[in-house]
DRENNUVEX-748718 format. One record per residue (C-alpha): residue in three letters; x, y, z; residue number from 1. Coordinates in Angstrom, 1 decimal, padded with zeros to 4 digits. Layout:
N
+------+--------+--------+--------+-----+
: rest :     c1 :     c2 :     c3 :  nr :
+------+--------+--------+--------+-----+
:  ALA :      X :      Y :      Z : NUM :
...
+------+--------+--------+--------+-----+
***
This chain:
405
+------+--------+--------+--------+-----+
: rest :     c1 :     c2 :     c3 :  nr :
+------+--------+--------+--------+-----+
:  MET : -000.7 : -024.1 : -022.7 :   1 :
:  ILE : -000.2 : -023.8 : -019.0 :   2 :
:  THR : -000.8 : -027.4 : -018.2 :   3 :
:  ASN : -001.6 : -030.7 : -019.9 :   4 :
:  ASN : -003.6 : -031.9 : -016.8 :   5 :
:  LEU : -007.3 : -032.1 : -017.4 :   6 :
:  LYS : -007.8 : -032.1 : -013.6 :   7 :
:  SER : -006.5 : -028.5 : -013.1 :   8 :
:  GLU : -007.1 : -025.8 : -010.4 :   9 :
:  PHE : -006.7 : -022.0 : -010.5 :  10 :
:  TRP : -007.5 : -019.4 : -008.0 :  11 :
:  ILE : -009.2 : -016.1 : -008.3 :  12 :
:  LEU : -008.3 : -012.7 : -006.7 :  13 :
:  THR : -010.0 : -009.4 : -007.2 :  14 :
:  ASP : -009.7 : -005.9 : -006.1 :  15 :
:  THR : -006.6 : -006.1 : -004.0 :  16 :
:  HIS : -006.0 : -002.3 : -004.1 :  17 :
:  LEU : -002.4 : -002.5 : -003.1 :  18 :
:  ILE : -000.6 :  000.7 : -002.4 :  19 :
:  ALA :  003.1 :  000.1 : -002.0 :  20 :
:  ASP :  004.5 :  000.7 :  001.4 :  21 :
:  GLN :  007.2 :  003.0 :  000.0 :  22 :
:  LEU :  004.4 :  005.5 : -001.2 :  23 :
:  HIS :  003.4 :  006.4 :  002.3 :  24 :
:  ASP :  004.8 :  007.1 :  005.8 :  25 :
:  ASN :  001.7 :  006.1 :  007.6 :  26 :
:  GLY :  001.4 :  009.8 :  008.5 :  27 :
:  ALA : -001.7 :  012.1 :  008.9 :  28 :
:  ALA : -002.6 :  012.2 :  005.1 :  29 :
:  PHE : -002.4 :  008.5 :  004.6 :  30 :
:  LYS : -004.4 :  007.8 :  007.8 :  31 :
:  ARG : -007.2 :  010.1 :  006.4 :  32 :
:  MET : -007.2 :  008.2 :  003.2 :  33 :
:  GLN : -007.4 :  005.0 :  005.1 :  34 :
:  GLN : -010.4 :  006.3 :  007.0 :  35 :
:  THR : -012.2 :  007.3 :  003.8 :  36 :
:  SER : -011.2 :  004.2 :  001.9 :  37 :
:  GLN : -014.8 :  002.6 :  002.1 :  38 :
:  GLY : -013.5 : -000.3 :  004.3 :  39 :
:  LYS : -010.5 : -001.3 :  002.3 :  40 :
:  ASP : -007.2 : -002.1 :  004.1 :  41 :
:  LEU : -004.4 :  000.0 :  002.8 :  42 :
:  VAL : -001.8 : -000.6 :  005.4 :  43 :
:  TYR : -001.1 : -004.4 :  005.4 :  44 :
:  GLN : -001.6 : -005.5 :  001.8 :  45 :
:  GLU :  002.1 : -006.1 :  001.1 :  46 :
:  ILE :  002.1 : -008.5 :  004.2 :  47 :
:  ALA : -001.2 : -010.1 :  003.1 :  48 :
:  LEU : -000.3 : -010.7 : -000.5 :  49 :
:  THR :  003.1 : -012.0 :  000.4 :  50 :
:  ALA :  001.5 : -014.5 :  002.8 :  51 :
:  PHE : -001.0 : -015.5 :  000.1 :  52 :
:  CYS :  001.9 : -016.2 : -002.3 :  53 :
:  LYS :  003.5 : -018.5 :  000.4 :  54 :
:  MET :  000.2 : -020.5 :  000.4 :  55 :
:  ALA :  000.2 : -020.7 : -003.3 :  56 :
:  GLN :  003.9 : -021.8 : -003.4 :  57 :
:  GLU :  002.9 : -024.5 : -001.1 :  58 :
:  LYS : -000.4 : -025.6 : -002.7 :  59 :
:  LYS :  000.7 : -025.0 : -006.3 :  60 :
:  PRO : -002.4 : -024.1 : -008.3 :  61 :
:  ALA : -001.9 : -024.0 : -012.1 :  62 :
:  ALA : -002.7 : -020.3 : -012.2 :  63 :
:  ILE : -003.8 : -017.3 : -010.1 :  64 :
:  ILE : -006.1 : -015.0 : -011.9 :  65 :
:  VAL : -006.6 : -011.4 : -010.8 :  66 :
:  THR : -009.6 : -009.6 : -012.2 :  67 :
:  GLY : -008.5 : -006.0 : -011.8 :  68 :
:  ASP : -007.9 : -003.1 : -009.4 :  69 :
:  LEU : -004.7 : -004.6 : -008.4 :  70 :
:  THR : -003.4 : -001.1 : -007.3 :  71 :
:  PHE : -005.2 :  001.4 : -005.0 :  72 :
:  ASN : -005.3 :  004.1 : -007.5 :  73 :
:  GLY : -003.1 :  003.3 : -010.5 :  74 :
:  GLU :  000.3 :  003.9 : -008.9 :  75 :
:  LEU :  003.1 :  002.6 : -011.0 :  76 :
:  ILE :  005.2 :  001.8 : -008.0 :  77 :
:  SER :  002.2 : -000.4 : -006.6 :  78 :
:  ALA :  002.0 : -002.3 : -009.9 :  79 :
:  GLN :  005.7 : -003.0 : -009.8 :  80 :
:  LYS :  005.5 : -004.2 : -006.1 :  81 :
:  PHE :  002.6 : -006.4 : -006.8 :  82 :
:  GLN :  004.6 : -008.1 : -009.6 :  83 :
:  GLU :  007.5 : -008.3 : -007.3 :  84 :
:  ILE :  005.5 : -010.1 : -004.7 :  85 :
:  PHE :  003.9 : -012.6 : -007.2 :  86 :
:  SER :  007.1 : -013.2 : -009.1 :  87 :
:  LYS :  008.4 : -015.5 : -006.2 :  88 :
:  LEU :  005.9 : -018.2 : -007.4 :  89 :
:  THR :  007.7 : -020.7 : -009.4 :  90 :
:  GLN :  005.1 : -023.4 : -010.3 :  91 :
:  THR :  002.0 : -021.1 : -010.7 :  92 :
:  LYS :  001.3 : -018.8 : -013.6 :  93 :
:  VAL : -000.1 : -015.4 : -012.5 :  94 :
:  LEU : -002.7 : -013.9 : -015.1 :  95 :
:  VAL : -003.7 : -010.3 : -014.5 :  96 :
:  LEU : -006.2 : -007.8 : -016.2 :  97 :
:  PRO : -006.6 : -004.2 : -015.3 :  98 :
:  GLY : -009.5 : -002.7 : -013.4 :  99 :
:  ASN : -010.9 :  000.8 : -013.6 : 100 :
:  HIS : -008.5 :  002.0 : -010.9 : 101 :
:  ASP : -005.2 :  000.6 : -012.6 : 102 :
:  ILE : -004.7 :  002.6 : -015.9 : 103 :
:  PHE : -004.2 :  006.4 : -016.2 : 104 :
:  ASP : -005.8 :  007.1 : -012.9 : 105 :
:  GLY : -005.7 :  010.8 : -012.0 : 106 :
:  TRP : -005.9 :  009.9 : -008.4 : 107 :
:  ALA : -002.5 :  008.2 : -008.3 : 108 :
:  ARG : -000.7 :  009.5 : -005.1 : 109 :
:  GLY :  001.8 :  009.1 : -002.5 : 110 :
:  PHE :  001.5 :  010.3 :  001.1 : 111 :
:  LYS :  004.0 :  012.0 :  003.2 : 112 :
:  GLY :  003.1 :  013.8 :  006.5 : 113 :
:  GLU :  000.2 :  016.1 :  005.9 : 114 :
:  LYS :  000.6 :  015.9 :  002.2 : 115 :
:  GLN : -000.6 :  014.0 : -000.8 : 116 :
:  LEU :  002.0 :  013.8 : -003.6 : 117 :
:  PHE :  001.6 :  013.1 : -007.3 : 118 :
:  THR :  003.1 :  009.8 : -008.4 : 119 :
:  LYS :  003.6 :  008.2 : -011.8 : 120 :
:  GLN :  000.5 :  006.7 : -013.2 : 121 :
:  ILE :  000.3 :  003.3 : -015.1 : 122 :
:  SER :  000.1 :  003.6 : -018.9 : 123 :
:  PRO : -001.1 :  000.5 : -021.1 : 124 :
:  TYR :  002.6 :  000.1 : -022.2 : 125 :
:  ASP :  003.7 :  000.1 : -018.5 : 126 :
:  TRP :  001.1 : -002.5 : -017.7 : 127 :
:  ARG :  002.3 : -004.9 : -020.5 : 128 :
:  GLU :  005.9 : -004.4 : -019.3 : 129 :
:  ILE :  005.4 : -004.9 : -015.7 : 130 :
:  PHE :  003.0 : -007.9 : -016.1 : 131 :
:  LYS :  005.1 : -009.4 : -019.2 : 132 :
:  GLN :  005.1 : -012.8 : -017.6 : 133 :
:  SER :  001.2 : -012.8 : -017.7 : 134 :
:  TYR :  001.3 : -011.8 : -021.4 : 135 :
:  ALA :  004.0 : -014.4 : -022.2 : 136 :
:  CYS :  001.3 : -017.0 : -021.4 : 137 :
:  ALA : -000.9 : -015.5 : -024.1 : 138 :
:  PHE : -002.2 : -017.6 : -027.0 : 139 :
:  SER : -003.4 : -014.3 : -028.5 : 140 :
:  GLN : -003.2 : -010.7 : -027.7 : 141 :
:  ASP : -005.7 : -007.8 : -028.7 : 142 :
:  GLN : -003.6 : -005.2 : -030.2 : 143 :
:  ASN : -006.3 : -002.4 : -029.3 : 144 :
:  SER : -006.6 : -003.2 : -025.6 : 145 :
:  LEU : -005.0 : -005.1 : -022.8 : 146 :
:  ALA : -007.2 : -008.2 : -023.4 : 147 :
:  TYR : -005.6 : -011.5 : -024.1 : 148 :
:  SER : -006.4 : -015.3 : -024.3 : 149 :
:  VAL : -004.6 : -018.2 : -022.5 : 150 :
:  GLN : -005.1 : -021.7 : -023.1 : 151 :
:  LEU : -005.2 : -023.3 : -019.6 : 152 :
:  ASN : -005.2 : -027.0 : -020.6 : 153 :
:  PRO : -006.4 : -029.1 : -023.5 : 154 :
:  GLN : -010.1 : -028.3 : -022.7 : 155 :
:  TYR : -010.2 : -024.7 : -021.5 : 156 :
:  LEU : -009.5 : -021.3 : -023.0 : 157 :
:  LEU : -009.3 : -018.3 : -020.7 : 158 :
:  LEU : -010.5 : -015.0 : -022.2 : 159 :
:  MET : -008.9 : -012.1 : -020.2 : 160 :
:  LEU : -011.0 : -009.0 : -021.2 : 161 :
:  ASP : -010.2 : -005.2 : -020.8 : 162 :
:  SER : -013.4 : -003.8 : -019.7 : 163 :
:  ASN : -012.0 : -000.4 : -018.7 : 164 :
:  ILE : -012.4 :  003.0 : -020.2 : 165 :
:  TYR : -009.3 :  005.1 : -020.1 : 166 :
:  GLY : -007.5 :  007.7 : -022.4 : 167 :
:  GLN : -004.1 :  007.8 : -024.1 : 168 :
:  LYS : -002.2 :  009.9 : -021.6 : 169 :
:  ASP : -001.9 :  010.7 : -017.9 : 170 :
:  SER : -005.3 :  011.8 : -016.4 : 171 :
:  VAL : -006.0 :  014.6 : -014.0 : 172 :
:  LYS : -009.4 :  013.2 : -013.1 : 173 :
:  ALA : -011.0 :  010.5 : -011.0 : 174 :
:  PRO : -011.0 :  007.0 : -012.4 : 175 :
:  ILE : -013.8 :  006.2 : -014.6 : 176 :
:  THR : -016.2 :  003.8 : -012.8 : 177 :
:  GLU : -018.2 :  002.5 : -015.8 : 178 :
:  GLY : -016.7 :  000.0 : -018.3 : 179 :
:  SER : -017.4 : -001.3 : -021.8 : 180 :
:  ILE : -015.9 : -003.9 : -024.2 : 181 :
:  SER : -014.7 : -001.8 : -027.3 : 182 :
:  GLU : -015.9 : -002.7 : -030.8 : 183 :
:  GLU : -012.3 : -003.7 : -031.8 : 184 :
:  GLN : -012.0 : -006.0 : -028.7 : 185 :
:  ILE : -015.4 : -007.6 : -029.5 : 186 :
:  ILE : -014.0 : -008.4 : -033.1 : 187 :
:  TRP : -010.9 : -010.0 : -031.4 : 188 :
:  LEU : -013.1 : -011.8 : -028.9 : 189 :
:  ARG : -015.3 : -013.2 : -031.7 : 190 :
:  LYS : -012.2 : -014.7 : -033.3 : 191 :
:  GLN : -011.1 : -016.3 : -029.9 : 192 :
:  LEU : -014.6 : -017.8 : -029.6 : 193 :
:  ASP : -014.6 : -019.0 : -033.0 : 194 :
:  TYR : -011.2 : -020.7 : -032.4 : 195 :
:  ALA : -012.6 : -022.2 : -029.2 : 196 :
:  GLN : -015.6 : -023.7 : -031.1 : 197 :
:  GLU : -013.5 : -025.1 : -034.0 : 198 :
:  HIS : -011.0 : -026.7 : -031.5 : 199 :
:  ASP : -013.7 : -027.9 : -028.9 : 200 :
:  LEU : -012.3 : -025.6 : -026.3 : 201 :
:  ARG : -014.6 : -024.4 : -023.3 : 202 :
:  PRO : -014.3 : -020.6 : -023.0 : 203 :
:  LEU : -014.2 : -018.9 : -019.6 : 204 :
:  LEU : -014.7 : -015.2 : -019.5 : 205 :
:  PHE : -012.7 : -013.0 : -017.0 : 206 :
:  MET : -013.3 : -009.1 : -016.7 : 207 :
:  HIS : -013.4 : -006.5 : -014.2 : 208 :
:  HIS : -016.9 : -005.0 : -014.7 : 209 :
:  ASN : -020.0 : -007.1 : -014.6 : 210 :
:  LEU : -022.1 : -009.0 : -017.1 : 211 :
:  TYR : -025.3 : -008.8 : -015.0 : 212 :
:  VAL : -027.0 : -006.5 : -012.4 : 213 :
:  HIS : -026.0 : -008.0 : -009.2 : 214 :
:  ASN : -028.0 : -005.6 : -007.0 : 215 :
:  PRO : -031.2 : -004.0 : -008.2 : 216 :
:  ALA : -030.7 : -000.8 : -006.0 : 217 :
:  VAL : -026.9 : -000.2 : -006.6 : 218 :
:  ASN : -025.6 : -001.0 : -010.1 : 219 :
:  GLN : -024.8 :  002.1 : -012.0 : 220 :
:  GLY : -021.2 :  002.1 : -013.2 : 221 :
:  PHE : -020.8 : -001.6 : -012.4 : 222 :
:  VAL : -022.6 : -003.4 : -015.3 : 223 :
:  LEU : -020.9 : -003.1 : -018.7 : 224 :
:  ASN : -022.4 : -000.4 : -020.7 : 225 :
:  ASN : -022.6 : -002.8 : -023.7 : 226 :
:  ALA : -023.5 : -005.9 : -021.6 : 227 :
:  ALA : -026.3 : -006.8 : -023.9 : 228 :
:  GLN : -023.8 : -007.2 : -026.7 : 229 :
:  LEU : -021.6 : -009.4 : -024.6 : 230 :
:  ARG : -024.6 : -011.4 : -023.6 : 231 :
:  GLN : -025.5 : -012.1 : -027.1 : 232 :
:  LEU : -022.0 : -013.6 : -027.6 : 233 :
:  CYS : -022.5 : -015.7 : -024.5 : 234 :
:  GLU : -025.6 : -017.0 : -026.0 : 235 :
:  LYS : -024.2 : -017.7 : -029.4 : 236 :
:  TYR : -021.2 : -019.5 : -028.2 : 237 :
:  GLN : -022.8 : -021.0 : -025.1 : 238 :
:  ILE : -020.4 : -019.5 : -022.6 : 239 :
:  LYS : -021.2 : -021.2 : -019.4 : 240 :
:  ILE : -019.4 : -019.1 : -016.8 : 241 :
:  ALA : -017.8 : -015.6 : -016.3 : 242 :
:  PHE : -015.8 : -014.2 : -013.4 : 243 :
:  SER : -015.6 : -010.6 : -012.5 : 244 :
:  GLY : -015.1 : -008.2 : -009.6 : 245 :
:  HIS : -015.5 : -004.4 : -009.2 : 246 :
:  ILE : -018.6 : -004.4 : -006.8 : 247 :
:  HIS : -016.5 : -005.8 : -003.8 : 248 :
:  ALA : -019.3 : -008.0 : -003.0 : 249 :
:  GLN : -019.5 : -011.8 : -003.1 : 250 :
:  ASN : -022.3 : -012.7 : -005.6 : 251 :
:  ILE : -023.3 : -015.3 : -008.1 : 252 :
:  ILE : -026.1 : -014.8 : -010.6 : 253 :
:  GLY : -027.4 : -016.6 : -013.8 : 254 :
:  PRO : -028.2 : -017.9 : -016.2 : 255 :
:  VAL : -030.4 : -014.9 : -017.0 : 256 :
:  GLU : -033.2 : -015.2 : -019.7 : 257 :
:  LYS : -031.6 : -016.5 : -022.9 : 258 :
:  THR : -028.0 : -016.0 : -021.6 : 259 :
:  PRO : -026.7 : -019.4 : -020.3 : 260 :
:  THR : -023.8 : -017.8 : -018.4 : 261 :
:  ILE : -023.3 : -017.9 : -014.6 : 262 :
:  GLU : -021.5 : -014.8 : -013.4 : 263 :
:  VAL : -019.3 : -015.2 : -010.3 : 264 :
:  VAL : -018.1 : -012.1 : -008.4 : 265 :
:  THR : -015.6 : -012.7 : -005.7 : 266 :
:  SER : -015.5 : -010.1 : -003.0 : 267 :
:  SER : -012.6 : -007.9 : -002.6 : 268 :
:  PHE : -009.4 : -009.3 : -001.1 : 269 :
:  CYS : -008.4 : -006.2 :  000.8 : 270 :
:  SER : -011.8 : -006.1 :  002.5 : 271 :
:  TYR : -014.2 : -008.1 :  004.7 : 272 :
:  ASP : -012.6 : -011.5 :  005.3 : 273 :
:  GLN : -009.8 : -011.9 :  002.6 : 274 :
:  ALA : -011.9 : -014.1 :  000.3 : 275 :
:  TYR : -010.5 : -015.7 : -002.9 : 276 :
:  GLY : -012.0 : -018.3 : -005.3 : 277 :
:  VAL : -010.8 : -021.7 : -006.0 : 278 :
:  VAL : -011.9 : -023.2 : -009.3 : 279 :
:  LYS : -011.4 : -027.0 : -009.8 : 280 :
:  LEU : -011.8 : -028.3 : -013.4 : 281 :
:  ASP : -012.0 : -031.8 : -014.9 : 282 :
:  ASP : -013.2 : -033.2 : -018.2 : 283 :
:  GLN : -016.9 : -033.1 : -016.8 : 284 :
:  GLY : -016.9 : -029.5 : -015.7 : 285 :
:  LEU : -015.8 : -027.1 : -013.0 : 286 :
:  LEU : -016.5 : -026.2 : -009.5 : 287 :
:  TYR : -016.1 : -022.7 : -008.0 : 288 :
:  GLN : -015.9 : -022.3 : -004.2 : 289 :
:  ARG : -015.4 : -019.1 : -002.1 : 290 :
:  LYS : -012.5 : -019.5 :  000.4 : 291 :
:  ILE : -011.4 : -017.4 :  003.2 : 292 :
:  PHE : -007.8 : -016.8 :  003.5 : 293 :
:  ASP : -006.1 : -017.4 :  007.0 : 294 :
:  MET : -002.7 : -015.8 :  006.7 : 295 :
:  THR : -001.5 : -016.6 :  010.2 : 296 :
:  PRO :  000.4 : -019.8 :  009.3 : 297 :
:  TYR :  002.3 : -017.9 :  006.5 : 298 :
:  LEU :  003.4 : -014.8 :  008.7 : 299 :
:  THR :  006.9 : -014.3 :  010.0 : 300 :
:  GLU :  007.6 : -014.3 :  013.8 : 301 :
:  ALA :  008.0 : -010.6 :  013.6 : 302 :
:  GLU :  004.7 : -010.1 :  011.8 : 303 :
:  LEU :  002.9 : -012.2 :  014.4 : 304 :
:  GLN :  004.0 : -009.7 :  017.1 : 305 :
:  ASN :  001.7 : -007.2 :  015.4 : 306 :
:  GLN : -001.6 : -007.8 :  017.1 : 307 :
:  THR : -003.6 : -006.3 :  014.2 : 308 :
:  VAL : -001.8 : -008.6 :  011.6 : 309 :
:  ALA : -002.2 : -011.5 :  014.1 : 310 :
:  ASN : -006.0 : -010.8 :  014.3 : 311 :
:  PHE : -006.4 : -009.6 :  010.7 : 312 :
:  HIS : -010.0 : -010.7 :  010.1 : 313 :
:  GLU : -011.2 : -008.9 :  013.2 : 314 :
:  TYR : -009.4 : -005.8 :  012.1 : 315 :
:  LEU : -010.9 : -006.1 :  008.6 : 316 :
:  LYS : -014.5 : -006.4 :  009.9 : 317 :
:  ASN : -013.9 : -003.5 :  012.3 : 318 :
:  ILE : -012.8 : -001.2 :  009.5 : 319 :
:  GLN : -015.7 : -002.2 :  007.3 : 320 :
:  LEU : -018.2 : -001.8 :  010.1 : 321 :
:  LYS : -016.8 :  001.7 :  010.7 : 322 :
:  ASN : -017.2 :  002.5 :  007.1 : 323 :
:  LEU : -020.8 :  001.4 :  007.1 : 324 :
:  ALA : -021.5 :  003.3 :  010.4 : 325 :
:  GLY : -020.2 :  006.6 :  008.9 : 326 :
:  ASN : -020.1 :  009.5 :  011.4 : 327 :
:  SER : -022.7 :  008.0 :  013.8 : 328 :
:  SER : -019.9 :  007.7 :  016.4 : 329 :
:  GLU : -019.8 :  011.5 :  016.5 : 330 :
:  GLN : -023.3 :  011.9 :  017.5 : 331 :
:  GLY : -022.9 :  011.1 :  021.3 : 332 :
:  PRO : -023.9 :  008.2 :  023.3 : 333 :
:  LEU : -026.6 :  005.8 :  021.7 : 334 :
:  SER : -029.5 :  004.4 :  023.5 : 335 :
:  PRO : -030.0 :  000.6 :  023.6 : 336 :
:  LEU : -032.5 :  000.7 :  020.7 : 337 :
:  GLU : -030.2 :  002.9 :  018.6 : 338 :
:  ARG : -027.2 :  000.5 :  019.2 : 339 :
:  GLN : -029.4 : -002.3 :  018.2 : 340 :
:  ILE : -030.5 : -000.5 :  015.0 : 341 :
:  LYS : -026.9 :  000.3 :  014.2 : 342 :
:  GLN : -025.8 : -003.3 :  014.7 : 343 :
:  THR : -028.7 : -004.7 :  012.6 : 344 :
:  PHE : -027.8 : -002.4 :  009.7 : 345 :
:  LEU : -024.1 : -003.2 :  009.8 : 346 :
:  GLU : -024.8 : -007.0 :  010.0 : 347 :
:  ILE : -027.1 : -007.0 :  007.2 : 348 :
:  ASN : -024.5 : -005.1 :  005.0 : 349 :
:  TYR : -021.7 : -007.3 :  006.1 : 350 :
:  ASN : -023.6 : -010.5 :  005.4 : 351 :
:  TYR : -024.4 : -009.2 :  001.9 : 352 :
:  PHE : -020.9 : -008.3 :  000.9 : 353 :
:  THR : -019.4 : -011.7 :  002.1 : 354 :
:  GLY : -022.1 : -013.7 :  000.4 : 355 :
:  HIS : -023.8 : -014.9 :  003.5 : 356 :
:  ASN : -027.1 : -013.1 :  002.8 : 357 :
:  HIS : -029.3 : -016.1 :  002.4 : 358 :
:  ILE : -032.2 : -016.0 :  004.7 : 359 :
:  SER : -035.4 : -018.0 :  004.9 : 360 :
:  SER : -038.9 : -016.1 :  004.1 : 361 :
:  ALA : -039.7 : -016.6 :  007.8 : 362 :
:  GLU : -036.6 : -015.2 :  009.0 : 363 :
:  LEU : -036.8 : -012.2 :  006.7 : 364 :
:  LYS : -040.3 : -011.5 :  007.9 : 365 :
:  LYS : -039.2 : -011.7 :  011.5 : 366 :
:  LEU : -036.4 : -009.3 :  010.8 : 367 :
:  THR : -038.1 : -006.8 :  008.8 : 368 :
:  THR : -041.0 : -006.5 :  011.2 : 369 :
:  SER : -038.7 : -006.2 :  014.2 : 370 :
:  THR : -038.7 : -002.9 :  016.1 : 371 :
:  GLU : -035.2 : -002.0 :  015.2 : 372 :
:  TYR : -035.7 : -002.6 :  011.5 : 373 :
:  GLN : -039.0 : -000.7 :  011.4 : 374 :
:  THR : -037.4 :  002.2 :  013.2 : 375 :
:  LEU : -034.5 :  002.4 :  010.9 : 376 :
:  ILE : -036.6 :  002.7 :  007.7 : 377 :
:  GLN : -039.0 :  005.2 :  009.5 : 378 :
:  GLN : -035.8 :  007.3 :  010.3 : 379 :
:  LYS : -034.2 :  006.8 :  006.9 : 380 :
:  PRO : -036.9 :  005.8 :  004.3 : 381 :
:  GLN : -034.4 :  006.2 :  001.5 : 382 :
:  LEU : -032.8 :  003.1 :  002.8 : 383 :
:  ASN : -035.9 :  000.9 :  002.3 : 384 :
:  LYS : -035.1 : -000.3 : -001.3 : 385 :
:  TYR : -031.5 : -000.6 : -000.6 : 386 :
:  LEU : -032.0 : -002.9 :  002.5 : 387 :
:  LYS : -034.5 : -005.0 :  000.6 : 388 :
:  SER : -031.9 : -005.6 : -002.1 : 389 :
:  LEU : -029.5 : -007.2 :  000.4 : 390 :
:  PHE : -031.5 : -010.3 :  001.1 : 391 :
:  ASP : -031.7 : -013.5 : -000.8 : 392 :
:  THR : -034.5 : -016.1 : -000.2 : 393 :
:  SER : -033.8 : -018.2 : -003.1 : 394 :
:  ASP : -032.1 : -021.6 : -002.8 : 395 :
:  HIS : -029.0 : -020.8 : -004.8 : 396 :
:  SER : -025.5 : -020.1 : -003.2 : 397 :
:  ASN : -023.3 : -017.1 : -003.5 : 398 :
:  LEU : -020.4 : -019.2 : -002.3 : 399 :
:  ILE : -020.4 : -022.2 : -004.6 : 400 :
:  ALA : -021.1 : -022.5 : -008.5 : 401 :
:  LYS : -021.0 : -025.8 : -010.4 : 402 :
:  ILE : -020.9 : -026.2 : -014.2 : 403 :
:  ILE : -021.5 : -029.5 : -016.0 : 404 :
:  TYR : -020.7 : -029.7 : -019.7 : 405 :
+------+--------+--------+--------+-----+
***
């Protein structure tokens, strides 16, 4: 048990995608990778995560839970650096689970000058060894995967699932996007849920892939292949909440049909606005809140001299907007209408991925009937379905979730 305190707090990080500084020289090959990394920051994550740990050391949550994709592309050195950074915490347990980019990823590379260089991949054995402090907290470990359970306090059992598909040796292929909970892991999970039921413990699910469809237009490879099977367990054992990542978007959905579970996806820490989740628990229930990390107070004087680091959120938004804009900058000067169309498209996407996509029906009608919006879908009709999926006119929040038992 991590703590005897019924009033506990843990934090959630996901999709940090750390590539250790020693794996690159910030040369041409690495800069090309940064430009094609879909809005992820690859340059400053050692600084960002170190600053985050300084805040955790100050505020002392009982645990920090990382729901996968700790590394950029499964580089062993990056996992070791992640552990080194978080090992400085003295009063907070760090509980990690792998994402689809972490284990036997054939894209694991270092970068030097114009070249990409092969670097050692992470095996399941390596993962357990590097993060042995996480597994040392385990109440139970699944011998057929990297899943484990942890009793947080007298009331809550944390179920850390391994939803990833990987082989038994180094890969030469791209990481597998889709995920599944294996039959052997399902058997182990049932035993954990039976134990929780028998001992009046409240189970909380953690995994990298998603239990539900969070976007009707873009969901292939994100939802578990056997999500229906896991949802049946959620119904049988009345699991109230699950936490996941993978989609890099802040989104909360559920309960869905007979499944009583609310699923919270926290957006990627290395993108957008450095979000993390804070979960406060007591004997009545729990409250999840999305928080934005301001790392400025935790930077060294030397780091503050770097204007990019000192204005990090502006930098993150700029690289994300450049990613969304694609190659439009290469098409020459834009007219005022074209600039407005581009800005509208970028802001709609940014608001969705940060969980700020709630809009009234009247506001939505005004936006979708505007000249810039109508021109955009006339020029690119294939975007119509996707854009419609980015708005939420319901009254629920993607930033806060509350569970009462």
